[in-house]
C-alpha positions as CSV (number, residue, x, y, z in Angstrom):
1,X,-23.6,29.2,37.1
2,X,-20.0,29.8,36.1
3,X,-18.6,27.1,33.9
4,X,-15.1,25.7,34.6
5,X,-13.5,25.0,31.3
6,X,-10.7,22.4,30.9
7,X,-7.4,23.1,29.1
8,X,-7.6,23.3,25.4
9,X,-4.6,22.5,23.2
10,X,-3.7,24.4,20.1
11,X,-4.1,21.2,18.2
12,X,-7.7,20.9,19.3
13,X,-8.3,24.4,18.0
14,X,-6.6,23.8,14.7
15,X,-9.8,23.5,12.7
16,X,-11.3,26.7,14.3
17,X,-8.1,28.7,13.6
18,X,-8.1,27.5,10.0
19,X,-11.7,28.6,9.6
20,X,-10.9,32.1,11.0
21,X,-8.0,32.4,8.6
22,X,-10.2,31.4,5.7
23,X,-12.7,34.2,6.6
24,X,-10.0,36.8,7.0
25,X,-8.5,35.9,3.6
26,X,-11.9,36.2,1.8
27,X,-11.3,38.4,-1.2
28,X,-14.5,40.5,-0.8
29,X,-15.5,40.1,2.9
30,X,-12.2,39.7,4.7
31,X,-12.2,43.3,5.8
32,X,-15.6,42.9,7.4
33,X,-14.6,39.7,9.4
34,X,-11.4,41.5,10.5
35,X,-13.5,44.4,11.8
36,X,-15.9,42.1,13.7
37,X,-13.0,40.1,15.2
38,X,-11.4,43.4,16.4
39,X,-14.6,44.4,18.1
40,X,-14.9,41.0,19.8
41,X,-11.3,41.3,21.1
42,X,-11.6,44.9,22.3
43,X,-10.5,45.2,25.9
44,X,-13.5,47.6,26.7
45,X,-16.8,47.1,24.9
46,X,-17.3,50.4,23.1
47,X,-20.7,52.1,23.7
48,X,-19.7,55.7,23.0
49,X,-17.4,57.4,20.6
50,X,-14.2,57.8,22.7
51,X,-12.1,61.0,22.6
52,X,-9.2,59.0,21.2
53,X,-11.2,58.1,18.1
54,X,-12.5,61.7,17.8
55,X,-8.9,62.9,17.8
56,X,-8.1,60.5,15.0
57,X,-11.0,61.7,12.9
58,X,-9.9,65.3,13.3
59,X,-6.7,64.6,11.3
60,X,-6.8,64.7,7.5
61,X,-4.3,61.8,7.4
62,X,-7.0,59.3,8.4
63,X,-9.3,60.5,5.6
64,X,-6.5,60.4,3.1
65,X,-6.0,56.8,4.2
66,X,-9.8,56.1,3.6
67,X,-9.6,57.6,0.2
68,X,-6.5,55.6,-0.8
69,X,-8.3,52.5,0.5
70,X,-11.2,53.1,-1.9
71,X,-8.9,53.8,-4.9
72,X,-7.0,50.5,-4.2
73,X,-9.9,48.2,-3.3
74,X,-13.0,49.9,-4.7
75,X,-14.5,49.3,-1.2
76,X,-16.1,52.6,-0.1
77,X,-16.0,52.1,3.7
78,X,-12.8,52.0,5.6
79,X,-12.2,51.3,9.3
80,X,-9.3,50.6,11.7
81,X,-9.4,47.3,13.5
82,X,-10.7,48.7,16.9
83,X,-13.2,51.2,15.5
84,X,-16.9,50.6,16.0
85,X,-17.5,52.8,13.0
86,X,-16.6,53.2,9.3
87,X,-15.6,56.3,7.3
88,X,-15.6,57.2,3.6
89,X,-14.7,60.1,1.4
90,X,-17.4,60.8,-1.2
91,X,-17.3,63.2,-4.1
92,X,-20.5,65.2,-4.6
93,X,-21.6,68.1,-6.9
94,X,-21.4,68.7,-10.6
95,X,-24.5,66.5,-11.3
96,X,-27.9,67.3,-12.6
97,X,-31.0,65.1,-11.9
98,X,-30.7,63.8,-15.4
99,X,-27.0,63.0,-14.9
100,X,-27.7,61.1,-11.7
101,X,-30.6,59.2,-13.2
102,X,-28.3,58.2,-16.1
103,X,-25.7,56.8,-13.7
104,X,-28.4,54.7,-12.0
105,X,-29.6,53.3,-15.3
106,X,-26.1,52.4,-16.3
107,X,-25.3,50.8,-12.9
108,X,-28.5,49.0,-12.4
109,X,-29.9,48.2,-15.9
110,X,-31.9,45.1,-14.7
111,X,-31.9,45.1,-10.9
112,X,-34.8,47.6,-10.4
113,X,-36.9,46.6,-13.4
114,X,-40.3,48.3,-13.2
115,X,-39.1,50.1,-10.0
116,X,-36.9,52.4,-12.1
117,X,-39.9,54.7,-12.6
118,X,-40.1,55.0,-8.8
119,X,-36.3,55.6,-8.6
120,X,-36.8,58.3,-11.3
121,X,-39.3,60.1,-9.1
122,X,-37.0,59.9,-6.0
123,X,-34.2,61.4,-8.0
124,X,-36.4,64.1,-9.5
125,X,-37.4,65.0,-5.9
126,X,-33.8,66.2,-5.3
127,X,-33.0,69.8,-5.9
128,X,-30.0,69.5,-8.3
129,X,-31.2,72.1,-10.8
130,X,-28.2,74.3,-9.9
131,X,-25.0,72.5,-10.6
132,X,-22.5,73.0,-7.8
133,X,-18.7,72.6,-7.9
134,X,-17.5,69.1,-7.3
135,X,-16.1,68.6,-3.8
136,X,-15.3,65.8,-1.4
137,X,-17.2,65.3,1.8
138,X,-16.4,63.0,4.8
139,X,-18.9,60.4,5.9
140,X,-19.0,58.3,9.1
141,X,-21.3,55.3,9.7
142,X,-22.1,53.9,13.2
143,X,-24.9,52.5,15.3
144,X,-27.1,54.9,17.3
145,X,-25.9,53.4,20.5
146,X,-22.5,55.0,20.0
147,X,-24.1,58.4,20.6
148,X,-25.4,57.1,24.0
149,X,-28.8,56.0,22.9
150,X,-30.3,52.7,24.0
151,X,-33.5,50.8,23.2
152,X,-35.7,52.8,20.9
153,X,-34.2,56.0,19.5
154,X,-36.4,59.1,18.9
155,X,-36.0,60.1,15.2
156,X,-35.7,63.8,15.9
157,X,-33.0,63.4,18.5
158,X,-30.9,61.3,16.1
159,X,-31.6,62.9,12.8
160,X,-30.0,66.3,13.6
161,X,-26.6,67.9,13.8
162,X,-24.3,66.9,16.7
163,X,-21.8,69.7,16.8
164,X,-20.0,68.4,19.8
165,X,-18.9,65.5,17.6
166,X,-18.4,67.5,14.4
167,X,-21.4,65.7,12.9
168,X,-23.9,67.2,10.5
169,X,-26.7,66.0,8.2
170,X,-25.8,64.7,4.8
171,X,-26.8,66.4,1.5
172,X,-30.0,64.7,0.3
173,X,-28.3,63.1,-2.8
174,X,-25.8,61.3,-0.6
175,X,-27.8,58.1,-0.3
176,X,-28.1,57.8,-4.1
177,X,-24.3,58.4,-4.6
178,X,-23.3,55.9,-1.9
179,X,-25.6,53.2,-3.3
180,X,-23.8,53.5,-6.6
181,X,-20.5,52.6,-4.9
182,X,-21.3,49.9,-2.4
183,X,-21.1,46.3,-3.4
184,X,-22.4,44.4,-0.3
185,X,-24.5,44.8,2.8
186,X,-23.9,42.3,5.5
187,X,-25.3,43.8,8.7
188,X,-28.8,42.8,9.9
189,X,-29.9,46.3,11.0
190,X,-30.7,49.0,8.5
191,X,-28.5,52.0,7.7
192,X,-30.2,55.4,7.7
193,X,-28.8,58.5,6.0
194,X,-29.2,61.5,8.4
195,X,-30.8,64.2,6.2
196,X,-32.9,67.3,6.3
197,X,-35.2,66.5,3.4
198,X,-38.9,67.0,2.7
199,X,-39.8,66.6,-0.9
200,X,-43.3,67.7,-2.2
201,X,-44.3,64.0,-2.4
202,X,-44.3,63.8,1.4
203,X,-47.9,64.7,2.3
204,X,-47.7,64.9,6.1
205,X,-46.3,68.3,7.2
206,X,-44.7,66.7,10.2
207,X,-42.8,64.0,8.3
208,X,-39.3,64.2,6.8
209,X,-37.8,61.8,4.4
210,X,-34.7,59.7,4.9
211,X,-33.4,56.9,2.8
212,X,-32.2,53.6,4.3
213,X,-30.1,50.7,3.1
214,X,-30.7,47.1,4.1
215,X,-30.5,43.5,3.0
216,X,-33.5,41.6,4.4
217,X,-32.6,38.4,2.6
218,X,-29.0,38.3,3.7
219,X,-27.5,37.8,0.3
220,X,-24.4,39.9,-0.6
221,X,-25.7,41.7,-3.6
222,X,-29.3,41.9,-2.6
223,X,-29.1,45.5,-1.4
224,X,-32.3,47.6,-1.1
225,X,-32.5,51.4,-0.8
226,X,-35.9,52.6,0.4
227,X,-37.5,55.9,1.6
228,X,-38.7,56.2,5.1
229,X,-41.0,59.2,5.9
230,X,-40.6,59.8,9.6
231,X,-42.4,61.9,12.2
232,X,-40.3,63.6,15.0
233,X,-41.6,61.2,17.6
234,X,-41.2,58.0,15.6
235,X,-38.6,55.7,17.1
236,X,-36.0,53.4,15.7
237,X,-33.8,50.8,17.3
238,X,-30.4,52.0,18.7
239,X,-29.0,49.0,16.8
240,X,-29.7,50.8,13.5
241,X,-26.7,52.3,11.7
242,X,-26.7,56.0,10.7
243,X,-24.5,57.9,8.2
244,X,-23.5,61.5,9.0
245,X,-21.3,64.0,7.4
246,X,-18.2,64.6,9.5
247,X,-17.1,68.3,9.4
248,X,-13.4,68.9,8.9
249,X,-12.0,72.4,9.2
250,X,-11.2,74.1,5.9
251,X,-7.5,74.0,6.9
252,X,-7.6,70.2,7.2
253,X,-10.0,69.6,4.3
254,X,-9.0,66.8,1.9
255,X,-10.0,69.0,-1.0
256,X,-7.0,71.2,-0.2
257,X,-4.5,68.3,-0.3
């Protein structure tokens, strides 16, 4: 039954408004609360990536803004208020397996404890034997439902290139580089790095490995990165987040700015 609400004065909402302002002013998480508020106030609930947003992503200006945001705030992910997705500019290349492992040891000297041997194996699984020139790639993070999926999402249908949206799979080392840069994980659903990756440690010939981020305990700094070995027909929730590489044209590449 539809409820008929009485009039509410600004004075009665004073406490609520103050709480909202406190959240928005939060030094570390204010950008997240602002994003969530923007989504709540959107005129049309977004369930797909609208052409307007795709047009914005095709411009190098928005990626330059994301890069400047990271330089200024040290927060990797950037979003406009009405976007249901986040973007980032990530530098890759120029690292050997040994270099990457050293970065992890320096960044997480205590966090992983005895698990560092496991992390070492994961990093050694990467093919970084041939050093490549450093370059910047564009990343976009969103929930599977914004590609039109609902309910359970087939792994093989999500973990693939989506050329109509200029989306491709990430280099396998992307997850390890992103984890070095993020400071918090607030969302309840896991984030999966879309990747074409099958290390020798994956025994089942049908399985491919992806890495995911999550925070099962809900604490800001309690971020886990785990491998998931997935078969093509395995399903995941459409509420899960995915990270893809966004393909800019060479003309608009931020590496040429």
